[in-house]
C-alpha positions in Angstrom: 0.0 0.0 0.0 1.6 3.3 -1.0 1.2 6.4 1.1 -0.4 9.4 -0.5 2.8 11.3 0.4 5.5 10.0 -1.9 8.2 10.9 0.6 7.0 8.2 2.9 6.6 5.6 0.2 4.3 3.5 2.5 3.7 0.3 0.5 0.9 -2.1 0.2 -1.2 -3.5 3.1 -2.7 -6.8 2.0 -6.1 -7.6 3.5 -6.6 -11.3 4.0 -10.0 -13.0 4.3 -10.0 -16.7 5.0 -13.7 -17.3 4.1 -15.0 -20.5 2.5 -17.4 -19.3 -0.1 -20.9 -20.5 -1.0 -21.4 -21.0 -4.7 -21.1 -17.4 -6.0 -23.9 -16.2 -8.3 -25.7 -13.0 -9.4 -28.9 -12.5 -7.4 -31.2 -9.6 -6.5 -30.4 -7.7 -3.3 -32.7 -5.3 -1.5 -31.9 -2.6 0.9 -34.0 -1.2 3.8 -35.5 1.4 1.5 -36.7 -1.3 -1.0 -34.1 -0.4 -3.6 -33.0 -3.4 -5.6 -29.8 -4.3 -7.5 -28.4 -7.4 -9.3 -24.9 -8.3 -8.0 -22.7 -11.2 -7.0 -21.6 -11.5 -3.3 -17.9 -11.8 -3.2 -16.9 -11.5 0.4 -17.8 -10.1 3.8 -15.4 -7.8 5.6 -15.7 -5.5 8.7 -19.5 -5.3 8.5 -19.6 -4.7 4.8 -20.5 -7.0 1.9 -18.4 -6.8 -1.2 -20.5 -7.1 -4.4 -19.5 -7.6 -8.0 -21.7 -5.4 -10.2 -22.9 -6.2 -13.7 -20.3 -3.8 -15.1 -17.5 -5.9 -13.6 -16.6 -3.5 -10.8 -16.6 -4.4 -7.1 -18.2 -2.3 -4.4 -18.6 -2.4 -0.6 -22.0 -2.0 1.0 -22.9 -1.9 4.8 -24.7 -5.2 5.6 -26.9 -3.4 8.2 -28.5 -1.4 5.4 -29.8 -4.5 3.6 -33.2 -6.1 4.2 -33.4 -8.8 6.9 -33.5 -11.8 4.5 -30.4 -10.6 2.7 -28.6 -10.1 6.0 -29.5 -13.7 6.9 -28.2 -14.9 3.5 -24.9 -13.1 4.1 -24.6 -14.7 7.6 -25.0 -18.1 6.0 -22.4 -17.1 3.4 -19.9 -16.1 6.1 -20.5 -19.2 8.3 -20.3 -21.7 5.4 -17.4 -24.2 5.5 -18.2 -25.8 2.2 -15.3 -25.4 -0.3 -16.1 -24.3 -3.8 -15.6 -26.9 -6.6 -12.5 -25.3 -7.9 -10.8 -25.1 -4.4 -11.6 -28.7 -3.6 -10.2 -30.1 -6.9 -7.2 -27.8 -7.6 -3.8 -28.5 -6.1 -0.8 -26.5 -7.1 2.6 -28.0 -7.5 6.0 -26.3 -6.9 9.3 -27.1 -8.5 11.4 -26.5 -5.3 14.6 -27.7 -6.9 14.4 -25.2 -9.8 17.5 -22.9 -9.9 17.0 -19.2 -9.0 16.7 -17.3 -12.3 19.2 -14.8 -13.6 16.7 -13.0 -15.7 13.1 -13.3 -16.9 12.1 -12.0 -20.3 8.7 -11.7 -22.0 8.0 -12.3 -25.7 6.4 -9.0 -26.6 4.8 -10.3 -29.8 2.5 -12.7 -27.8 1.3 -10.3 -25.0 -0.8 -7.4 -26.2 -4.0 -6.4 -24.3 -7.2 -6.9 -26.2 -10.1 -4.4 -25.8 -13.2 -6.4 -24.7 -16.0 -3.9 -24.2 -17.2 -0.6 -22.7 -20.2 -0.8 -20.4 -21.5 2.0 -18.2 -18.2 3.9 -18.5 -16.0 0.9 -17.6 -13.5 -0.1 -20.2 -12.4 -3.7 -20.1 -9.2 -5.1 -21.5 -7.7 -8.6 -21.3 -4.2 -10.1 -21.4 -3.3 -13.7 -21.1 -3.6 -13.8 -17.3 -5.3 -10.5 -16.3 -8.6 -8.7 -16.8 -8.0 -4.9 -16.7 -10.9 -2.6 -15.9 -10.6 1.1 -16.1 -13.1 3.9 -15.4 -11.4 6.1 -18.0 -10.4 5.5 -21.6 -6.7 4.6 -22.0 -4.4 5.8 -24.7 -2.6 3.2 -26.8 0.7 3.6 -25.0 -1.0 2.9 -21.6 -2.8 -0.2 -22.9 0.4 -1.6 -24.4 2.8 -0.9 -21.6 0.5 -1.9 -18.7 -0.2 -5.2 -20.5 3.5 -5.8 -20.8 4.1 -5.0 -17.2 1.3 -7.3 -16.1 2.5 -10.2 -18.1 6.2 -9.6 -17.5 5.6 -9.7 -13.8 3.7 -12.9 -14.2 6.6 -14.4 -16.2 9.1 -13.3 -13.6 7.0 -14.9 -10.8 6.7 -18.1 -12.8 10.5 -18.3 -13.0 10.9 -18.3 -9.2 10.6 -21.6 -7.3 8.3 -20.0 -4.7 5.8 -19.1 -7.4 6.0 -21.9 -10.0 2.5 -22.9 -11.1 1.0 -20.4 -8.6 -2.3 -19.1 -10.0 -5.8 -18.5 -8.7 -7.1 -22.0 -7.9 -9.8 -21.6 -10.5 -7.3 -20.6 -13.2 -9.3 -17.4 -13.8 -7.8 -14.2 -15.1 -6.9 -11.9 -12.2 -9.0 -8.7 -12.2 -7.2 -5.4 -11.9 -9.5 -2.4 -11.3 -7.9 1.0 -12.0 -9.5 4.3 -11.0 -8.9 7.7 -12.5 -9.5 9.6 -9.2 -8.7 8.7 -5.6 -12.3 9.4 -4.5 -13.6 6.7 -6.8 -10.9 4.3 -5.8 -11.9 4.7 -2.1 -15.6 4.5 -2.9 -15.1 1.2 -4.6 -13.2 -0.6 -1.9 -9.7 0.9 -2.0 -7.9 1.6 1.3 -7.7 5.2 2.5 -4.1 6.5 2.3 -3.1 4.0 -0.4 -2.6 3.9 -4.1 -3.4 0.2 -4.4 -4.4 -2.9 -2.5 -4.6 -6.6 -3.3 -7.4 -8.7 -1.8 -6.0 -12.2 -1.5 -8.5 -15.1 -1.5 -8.6 -18.7 -2.6 -10.8 -18.1 -5.6 -11.3 -14.4 -5.9 -8.0 -12.6 -5.6 -8.2 -9.1 -7.2 -6.4 -5.8 -7.3 -7.5 -2.2 -7.0 -5.2 0.7 -7.8 -5.4 4.4 -8.4 -3.9 6.0 -11.6 -2.2 8.8 -9.6 0.7 6.5 -8.6 1.1 4.3 -11.7 3.5 6.3 -13.8 0.9 7.8 -16.1 -0.1 11.2 -17.3 -3.4 12.7 -18.3 -3.8 14.0 -21.9 -7.3 15.4 -22.3 -9.8 12.7 -21.4 -7.3 9.9 -21.8 -4.7 8.3 -19.7 -1.3 7.9 -21.3 1.9 6.1 -20.1 4.7 8.1 -18.6 8.0 6.4 -19.4 9.8 8.5 -16.8 7.4 7.8 -14.0 7.3 5.2 -11.3 5.1 2.2 -12.3 6.3 -0.2 -9.5 2.9 -0.2 -7.8 1.4 -2.7 -10.3 4.3 -5.3 -10.1 4.1 -5.2 -6.3 0.4 -5.8 -6.3 0.6 -8.6 -8.9 3.3 -10.3 -6.8 0.8 -10.3 -3.9 -1.9 -11.8 -6.2 0.4 -14.6 -7.3 1.7 -15.4 -3.8 0.3 -18.6 -2.6 -2.4 -18.0 0.0 -0.6 -20.5 2.3 2.2 -18.0 2.9 -0.1 -15.4 4.3 -0.1 -15.2 8.1 0.3 -12.4 10.6 3.8 -13.8 11.4 4.8 -14.0 7.7 4.1 -10.4 6.7 7.8 -9.7 6.7 8.0 -12.3 3.8 4.8 -11.6 1.9 5.7 -7.9 1.8 9.4 -8.6 1.5 9.1 -10.7 -1.6 6.8 -8.2 -3.2 9.3 -5.5 -2.5 12.2 -7.7 -3.7 10.5 -8.4 -7.0 9.1 -4.9 -7.7 12.6 -3.4 -7.1 14.4 -5.7 -9.5 15.9 -3.9 -12.4 13.4 -3.8 -15.2 13.7 -2.8 -18.8 10.3 -1.8 -20.3 11.5 -1.7 -23.9 12.6 -5.3 -23.8 10.2 -6.2 -21.0 13.0 -8.0 -19.2 13.7 -8.4 -15.5 17.4 -8.6 -14.8 18.3 -10.4 -11.6 22.0 -10.4 -11.9 22.5 -7.0 -10.2 19.6 -7.4 -7.7 21.9 -6.6 -4.8 22.6 -3.1 -6.1 18.9 -2.4 -6.7 17.7 -3.8 -3.3 20.4 -1.8 -1.5 19.5 1.4 -3.4 15.7 0.9 -2.8 16.2 0.6 1.0 19.0 3.0 1.8 18.7 5.9 -0.8 16.0 8.3 -1.8 15.9 6.9 -5.3 14.7 9.0 -8.2 11.5 9.7 -10.2 11.5 6.3 -11.9 12.7 4.1 -8.9 11.5 4.8 -5.4 13.8 4.7 -2.4 13.0 4.4 1.3 16.0 6.6 2.2 16.9 4.7 5.4 20.6 5.4 5.0 23.4 2.9 5.6 23.0 2.8 9.4 19.7 1.3 10.3 18.1 0.7 13.7 15.3 -1.9 13.8 13.5 -4.1 16.4 15.0 -7.4 17.4 14.0 -10.1 14.8 11.5 -12.0 16.9 9.6 -8.8 17.6 10.0 -7.6 14.0 8.7 -10.8 12.4 5.8 -11.2 14.8 4.5 -7.6 15.2 0.7 -7.4 14.9 0.7 -4.1 12.9 3.2 -4.5 10.1 1.4 -1.7 8.3 0.6 1.3 10.6 -1.2 4.1 8.8 -0.6 6.4 11.8 3.1 5.8 11.8 4.5 6.0 8.2 8.1 6.0 9.4 7.6 2.7 11.1 5.8 1.2 8.1 8.6 2.5 5.8 11.1 0.7 8.0 9.1 -2.5 8.1 8.8 -2.9 4.4 12.4 -2.0 3.8 13.6 -4.5 6.4 11.2 -7.2 5.2 12.8 -6.8 1.8 16.3 -7.1 3.1 15.4 -10.0 5.3 13.8 -11.8 2.4 16.9 -11.0 0.2 19.0 -12.5 3.0 17.2 -15.8 3.0 17.2 -16.0 -0.8 20.8 -15.0 -1.6 23.0 -14.9 1.6 21.7 -17.5 4.0 24.0 -20.5 4.7 24.7 -22.3 1.4 22.8 -19.6 -0.6 20.4 -22.3 -1.9 17.2 -20.9 -0.3 17.0 -24.2 1.7 15.7 -22.8 5.0 13.1 -20.4 3.4 12.0 -23.2 1.1 11.5 -25.6 4.0 9.4 -22.9 5.8 7.2 -22.3 2.8 6.8 -26.0 2.2 5.6 -26.4 5.7 3.1 -23.5 5.3 1.7 -25.1 2.2 1.4 -28.4 4.1 -0.4 -26.7 6.9 -2.8 -25.1 4.4 -3.6 -28.4 2.7 -4.3 -30.0 6.1 -6.3 -27.0 7.2 -4.3 -27.0 10.4 -4.0 -23.2 11.0 -5.2 -23.5 14.6 -3.0 -26.4 15.5 0.2 -25.3 13.9 1.3 -21.6 14.2 3.5 -19.9 11.7 5.9 -18.8 14.4 6.4 -22.4 15.4 7.3 -23.3 11.8 9.7 -20.3 11.6 11.4 -21.5 14.7 11.6 -25.0 13.3 12.9 -24.2 9.8 14.6 -20.8 10.0 16.2 -21.5 13.4 16.5 -25.0 14.9 17.4 -26.6 18.1 20.8 -25.0 18.4 20.2 -21.8 16.4 18.3 -18.9 18.0 16.8 -15.6 17.0 19.9 -14.0 18.5 22.1 -16.1 16.2 20.0 -15.1 13.2 20.3 -11.4 14.3 24.1 -11.8 14.3 24.3 -13.5 10.9 21.8 -11.1 9.3 23.8 -8.1 10.6 27.0 -9.6 9.3 25.6 -10.2 5.9 24.2 -6.7 5.7 27.6 -5.3 6.8 29.1 -6.9 3.7 26.6 -4.9 1.6 27.7 -1.7 3.4 24.7 -1.6 5.7 25.0 -1.4 9.5 22.2 -3.0 11.4 21.5 -2.0 15.0 18.9 -3.7 17.1 16.7 -1.8 19.6 
C-alpha cells in the first residue's frame, strides 16, 4: 500500500480474508428502502458486503443497510465451510529444486492487451492472465505498456521456485481495477491513504489501484503512459496476487511484503520487457537506503539502520501502521532485506531454509491445520532450529548486511 505522500513511500497492506465461499452467483439484493440491484456476493469484511456489479466492478455496502432476508443470507455465506468446486479439486505443485533465475524476459509479440468492451463507463481489456478494468479510456501507450508490465511480472514470478504454477485456484484471469481519481478508488473498496491494494482469497484474488501512482499522465480525457514515471505499484500488487495463500499469516508479513518489495525493485527494462536479476543486490540496497529517483522509489533509510529485534519484528501485529508512516517504511524495507538475505545470503545460498518454511506452510494449508500449527512455530523449526536462536539469526543477518555496506543496530 503506497502512502499518498511519496516521501513516505508507504507500501501495500494486504487484507486477508479466509472465508470459505458459498457457490457465487448473481442475485437480487434489496436494501432497507426497498431499492434493488443485481450483483454477486464476493466476500464479507468488517460489517460490509463486497459485491461484483454487472459492469464488472466491485463495491462495498454496509450489511446493516440490507433487508433482513439478505442479511441472513450473508450470515449463511460467512459461516459456510463448504469449499467451492475449484478449491476442492485444484492442487498447485511447486518445483522447489528449480534454480533461481538470472533474468526473466517476455516475448512482446504474444502479449498485447485486447479491448473487450465498454459498459456504463467501464473499459475492459484482457491479457493472457489478467482482466484490466478502467473507469477512464486509456491511450494506446498505456494499454500496451500496462499489459506488458502485467505479463512480464507474471513471467518473472513463474521463473521463481516459490511461485512456480501459482495461480488463482480456479485458473481465472486476475482482475485489476484501475480508477482515475482517488475518491472513486476509495468509494469502490480501496484503502484510505493508499494507491493500491490486493485482496488475496482462494478463488477471488483481485487488485484495486489508483492511476495517480502508476507512472501515467493525463492527456485530455485519456490516460497515457509516462515512461519516466514510477510504475512499480502494479508489479508489487501482482506479486501479492500470485503469492500462494498458504504463505499469508500475521507472522509472515515480513516475507509476503518482503518478496513483493524484492520483485518490484528488481531492475526492469520496459522496452525489452525484461527483469534482470544479476544485479539485484545493487537495486535492493538502493531501494532501501537511498531516496531513489523519479523512476525508482527509495526508502532513504541510509546505511546505518536501527530496527526491532528479529523476533519482535517478524511477529509484530501491525506491520502496516497508517498512523506511523516511518515505522511502516522501515518495516517494508527490512522485510525486503530479510527476504533478500534468506534467498541469496543464507547458509549455502540455496534458499534451503526459506523453502522448507514455505513447504511447511503449504502443508499446513492443505491439512487446514492453522489453529494447531502456528507460523511462528514453523519459523522456529525451519529458520532457526534446536541450536540456532533468533539471537544467532540477528548476528548472521547483521554480518551479511555489513558486507553490503549496511550497518544493522537492534533496539
